[in-house]
C-alpha positions in Angstrom: 18.2 -79.9 -8.7 16.3 -76.7 -9.3 18.1 -73.4 -8.6 16.6 -70.1 -7.8 18.0 -67.3 -9.9 17.6 -63.5 -10.2 16.6 -62.3 -13.6 20.3 -61.2 -14.2 21.6 -64.6 -13.2 19.0 -66.3 -15.4 20.1 -64.2 -18.3 23.8 -65.0 -17.8 23.0 -68.7 -17.6 20.8 -68.5 -20.7 23.4 -66.6 -22.7 26.2 -69.1 -21.7 23.9 -71.9 -22.7 23.1 -70.3 -26.0 26.8 -69.8 -26.7 27.5 -73.5 -25.9 24.9 -74.5 -28.5 26.6 -72.6 -31.4 28.7 -75.6 -32.2 25.6 -77.7 -32.6 24.5 -78.3 -36.2 20.9 -77.3 -35.4 22.0 -73.9 -34.1 24.6 -72.3 -36.2 24.4 -68.7 -35.1 23.3 -66.6 -32.1 19.9 -65.1 -33.0 20.1 -61.3 -33.5 17.5 -60.5 -30.8 19.6 -62.4 -28.2 22.8 -60.6 -29.3 21.0 -57.3 -29.1 19.6 -58.1 -25.6 23.0 -59.1 -24.4 24.5 -55.9 -25.7 21.8 -54.1 -23.7 22.5 -56.2 -20.7 26.2 -55.4 -20.7 25.6 -51.8 -21.7 24.8 -48.5 -20.1 23.5 -48.8 -16.5 20.7 -46.3 -17.4 19.2 -48.7 -19.9 19.2 -52.3 -18.6 17.7 -55.4 -20.0 14.3 -55.7 -18.3 12.7 -58.7 -16.6 9.9 -58.9 -19.2 12.3 -59.0 -22.1 14.5 -61.6 -20.4 11.4 -63.7 -19.8 10.2 -63.4 -23.4 13.6 -64.5 -24.8 14.0 -67.4 -22.4 10.5 -68.6 -23.3 11.2 -68.2 -27.0 14.6 -69.9 -27.2 14.6 -72.2 -24.1 11.0 -73.3 -23.4 10.8 -75.5 -20.4 14.4 -74.8 -19.3 13.4 -71.9 -17.0 10.3 -71.3 -14.9 9.4 -67.7 -14.1 7.7 -67.0 -10.8 6.6 -63.8 -9.1 6.0 -63.6 -5.4 4.3 -60.9 -3.2 4.5 -60.8 0.5 1.8 -59.4 2.7 3.4 -57.4 5.6 0.6 -58.0 8.1 2.6 -56.5 11.0 2.3 -53.0 9.4 -0.6 -51.2 11.1 -0.6 -48.1 9.0 -2.8 -49.6 6.3 
């Protein structure tokens, strides 16, 4: 079943999934860019891990596992435009 996640939730799921793969022979160590991104994610609130960087890392290390979507809503009831 597909789940809808915020970028932060997707990052947390991805990082947990990456950690679970460390015991797999094909994946011995966490990639440096993922470690750095997680440090940024957990770090200072003034410098957060952005949606674009999350998307790039998910596409690089987990192609097909996540689908990124962007939605815009037209607020037709607003007459000021």
